[in-house]
N, C-alpha and C positions, 0 to 999 in steps of 0.2 A: 615604763614601756618594757616589753619583754625582749630578751636578747635574741640575736639572729643566729642561725645555724652556720653562717659563714659570711665572709665579707668579700664583696666584689673588688676587683682590682681598681685602684683609683685612676681616673682619667687624668687628673691634675694633682699636683702636690697639695697637701693639706694647707700649706701656707704659701703665699706668693710674695715676691718683692713688692713693696708698696707702690713703686713706680709702674708696675706692670698692670695692665688691664686684664681681668679674668677672661679666659676663653670660654664662650658659651657654646654648648652643644646644640646642634640643629637636628640631630638624629641620635638614636642610641648607639653606644659602642658595641653592644651585644648584637651580633649578627647570626648567632648559632641557634638560639632558642626559638623554636617554632611558636608562633603567636596567632591567636584568633580573636577577632574583635566582634563582640556580640552587640549588634545594633537592633533597633526596632523602628516600626513605622510611626509609632506614637508613644507617649508616656503610658505606663501601666498596661502594656501589652503582654508582659511576661518575661521581660529581659532578665530580671533578677532571678526569677524561678528557673529560667534556662541556665543561667550561670551557676546556680547552686547545684542543679542536677548534673550539669556538664562537668563541674569540678569533681564530683563524686565519680562520674563515669571515667574521667581521665585518671583519677587516683587509682582506679582498679587496674589500670595499665602501667602506671608509673607513680612512685611516691614523690617524684620531683615535679610538682605542678605549682606554678605561680599565679598570682592574681593581682590586678590593678584596676581601679576605676579612676582614670586620669582627671576627669572633671566631674565633680559632684555638686548637686544643688540642694540635697537634703542631708543635713549633717548634725552631728552631736559633738559635744566637747569632751575630749578624753585627755586628762593631764595637761590641760591648757591648750590643746591642739584641736582644731576643727577637723573632724574625720567624717567622711561620707557614711551614711547609715548602712549602705549595702556592703561596703568594705568591712565595717565593724561586724555586721551580721555574718558574713562568710568566714571571717577570722574566728569568731566565737564558735562556729560550728566545726571548722576544720583545723584550727590552730595552724595557720599557714607558716609560722616561724619567720615572719618578716615584720619590720616596724610598721605600725599602722600609718604613720605619716608618709611612708613610701607607697603603700597600697592606695592612698588617697591624697595625692600631692596638691590638688587644687580644689578648694571649697568656694563655691560662688555664693557669697553672702549678698545682702541687700544693696550694698554700695559698690560691689565688685566692678560692674560694668562701667559705672561713672568714673571710678578710679582709673580703669584701663583707658578709657577714651580721653582722659586728660593728657596721657603721654603714651600713645599706643605703640610706637616703635620700640621704645625701651621696655615697656611692659611685655610686649609680644615675645621678644627674644628671651627675657627672663623666664617667662612661663614655659616656653618650649624647652629651655634648658632644664627647668625643674621637672617637667614630665619625663624627659629623656633619662635624667639621672635616677629618677624614681623607678622607671622601667628597668634600667640596668640593675638596680638593687633587688627588685622583686624577682628578676629573671636569672639572677646569679645561680649557676649550677642547676638550672631547671631544664627539663626536657620540653616543657610546654608552658606558655603563659596565656591565661584567659584575660582579656581586656573587656571590661564592661563599659558600654557607651551611656549616653544620657539622652533619652528621647530619640527623635528622628535624626536623620543624617545631617540636617542643617542646624541643629541646636548648637549654640556656641559661636555661630557665625559673627555675631555682633562684636565679639572680642577675638575673632580670627582663629578660633579653635573649635570649628565645627567637628562633629563626630567623623565626618569624611576626611577632614584634614588631619585630625589626630591619628586616624588609622594609617594615613599615608606617612606621617612623620615616624610612626613606630614600625612601619613596614609590615603591617598586619593584613591578613585575609579576613573577610567579613562573612558572617551569617546574619540574616535579617529575620527578626521575630515579628509576627503580625497576628492579630486576632483572627480566628477562623472564619471561613467563608470561601467564596470563589471570586466574585467580581471585585469587591472592595480590597481584599488583601493583595490581589495581583496588581491592581491599579496602583496601590500605595507602595508596594515593593518596587514597581517600575519607577516611580518618582524618586524614591530613595536611591535606587541603583544608579540613576542618572547622575546624582551628585557624587557618588563614589567613583563612577566612571570618569567624571570630570577630573577627579583627583588622582586617577590612575590606580585605584584600589580595586582588587579583584573580589567580587562577591561570589562566594563558593557554594551558597545554598540558602534556603529559607526554611523557617519553622513556623507552622500555623498552630496557634494556641487556643485553648478554651473552645474546642469544637464539641458539640453535643455528640454523645456516643453513637446514636442511631444515624447521624449524618456523616460520620467519618469516611465510610467507603466512597460516597459520592464526592465529598470535598477532596479526598485524597486523589481521586481519579482526575477530576476536572481542574482543580487548582494546579496539579502537576503538569497538565497539558498547557495551561495558560502560562505558567512559569517557564516551561521549556521553551516557549516562544521568545522569552526574554533572555534565555541562556542561563537560567538560575535553577539548579536542581532542588526538588522538594526533599528536604532531609528528614522531615517528620511531621506528623499531625498529632498534637497532644490533646487528649480528651479533657473536657471541662471537669474540674474537681470542685465539688460544692464546698468542701472544707477550706480550700485555699482562698475563697472569696468571703469567708465568714469571719467576722471579728471575734476576738475573745472579749469577755466582759470588762477587763481592765482597760482595753482600748476604747470601749464605749464610754466608760466612766471618764477617761481623759478627754474624750471628744466633747462631752456635754458638760464638763466641769462639775461632775457629781461628787458626792462624798459617801463613803461606806457607812451603812447602818447595821448590817448583819452579815455574818459568814463571809468576811473578806477573804480569808485564807482559802476556803473551798471555792470561792466564786471567781477569783482573778483569772483563772485559766478556762472558765466555762466558755464553750464555743456557742455563739449565737447564730442560729440559722433562720430565725423568724422572730419578728416582734409584733405584738398585738396591743392595740390601744384598748384599755379596759373601759369601754363606753357602754357595754351591755350589762345585764344583770348577772348575779353570781351563777345562776343556772346556765346562762349562756357562755360563761367563761370556762366552765368545767371541761369542755371539749378541747380547750387550748392548754390545759395543764399537762405539758409534755416536756421531756428533756430537749434542750435546744431552743425553747421558746422564752422570750423576754416579754413580760407584761409591763405596760406603761400606763399608770393610773394615778389619780390624785390620792393623797394619803388618807382622805376622809371617806374613801370607798371601802368602808368596813366589811361589806358583804363580799367583795372580791378578795380582800386580804384573808378573811376568815375561810373562804373556799380553798385558797391555797394552803393555809395552815392545816385545815381538816384533811385535805388530800395527802399532805405530807405525813400527817399522823396516822392515817389509815393504812397507807401503803408501806410506811417505814422506809421508803426509798426516795431518791431525788425525783421531784415531780416537774419542776420548771428550772430554767437556768438563771432566772433572776426576776426581780421586780424593781421598777423605777418609780419612785414616789415623786410626783411633779409638784411644782409651785412651793416647794419646801414645806408641804403640809405633812405632818407626821401622824400616824394613827394614835388612837387612845392609848395611854400608858399600859393598860391591861393587854391590849393587842401587841404592843411592843414586847412585853414579857413573853407572850406566847410565841412570837416570831423568834425570839432569842433561843427558844428551845428547839428550833428547827435548823436545818442546814440550807435554808432558802436564802440566797444572796439578795440583799436589799440595799438599794442606793437611793439617796435623796438628791433632787436636782431643783434648781430655782425656776426653770422655764416651764411653760405649759406643755401638754402632751403633743400638740401639733408640732411645735418647734423642735422638741426633742426627737420625735419620729423623723422629721425632715433632716436633722443633722446626722442621725444614724444612717438613714437611707443614702445620704450623699458621701459617706465615708469612703476614702481610698484605703483599701486593706493591704498593708505591707506585711510580709513575713518578718517576725521579730525573733531574737535569739531564744526567748522563752517558749516559742511555739514548737515544743518538742513533738507534738502530734503531727505537725505539718512536714517536718524534715524528711522522715522516711517516705512519705507520699511523693514529695518532690524528687527524691532520688530515684524512686521506681519509675516515675513519669518519664524521665529522660532515658533511663536504661531500657525501658520497655518499648519506647515509641520513637526514639531518635536513631537514625541509621549511622552508627558510629564508624562503621567500616567505610562508608561513602564519604563521611566527613574527613576521616584521616587520610583517605586516598588523595585528597586535594593537596596534601603536603608531601 
C-alpha cells in the first residue's frame, strides 16, 4: 500500500491496558474539514461520474481534497484487502495519497448482512467506529472531503448504516443525483430527501444526469421549479454522453466469458457503440462495417468474415471494432491466416448469438481506470454544467 502524506492525530493510544475496553467513536473527531455526501435516487444514476468530476473541480480550487466511500458493495481485492471499485478508480486517477483501506472502510460481501444480524449491537458500534476513523484519516489536513454513497438514501438500512444515517454520522451535507427528466426525478428526490430530513441531514442541491441535449432547456426550467417546491436547488443538468454508456471490448469479453483470437492488444480498449447480429448476407453486412460496431456471428459464416477482411484490406484502416464468433465455431484455417494479417479484434465465445447479444445489452457500464478516453469527458461534464459557486455557497 502506498504511504500517506501525513498522519492524523490519534484519538486513542496505539496500545491500551488489557483490562480497559476500547473506546468506540460514534462520530468523527475532525470537525473542521468541509464534507459533501453524494447520494443518488437509484443505483447507476451517475453518482461515481459526479464524484470523479467533482473531485477534479474541487482540485482546481485546492490541492487538499479527500475522498471516502464508507460502504461499498462492488469491490476488488488489493493486497489481501477488499476495496470498493469506485475508491480504487478515483485513487488510480487522482492519486489521493491516502491508504485505500481508509477510502473504503466497509465492503459488503455476500454474508455481511447475516453476520451483522447475528450480533447487531456489537457489530453496529464497531462499524460506526471504523467509518469515523477512516473519515478522520482521509480528511486529515484536507479542505474538503467528498463522500460517495451507495444507491438511494435507504440502502444499508438492514445493517443500520443507510446512506442517510452515514451522512448524519459524518456531519455531511448532501447532493442527490438522479437521471434526467421532470416528474420522475423530482418525485424520487422528494422520497430520498424525506429520509435525509428524518436523520436531520441537509440536502443542499440536486444534479440531473443523462439528459438529451435538445431537452436540457425544458428540463432545467421545469425540474428547477419542481425542486424549488421541495427546497432543493438544482445545481446542474448534465447532458447524456454516449461514450460514458458504451463498454470497451475487454469489458464485453469478460461479460460473455470469451477468449481472444486476434488483435487483443489493439482491441481491448475499442469502444463499442453498437452491435449487429450477422444474420444477413455479406452484401447486407457491408453497411455495418464501421468503427464502433461489433459483429456477432457464427464462425462458419465465411461470407461475413471475408467481407470484413476485404474491407480492412481495401481501406487499410480500422473498419469495425470487433467480431464475436459464437458457439466456439472457428473459421477455416485459411481464413484464420487472413484474419491474422488484419487488425480486426476477434473473440470466440461458447454461447449462441441471441444469448451473447442479450448479455451485452444488459451490461452495467462502470468507468474503469483504463478508460483514459472517458476521464477528460467526465471532468469537463462537471466543470461545464455544475454550478460550483452555488454548491460552495452552501458551506
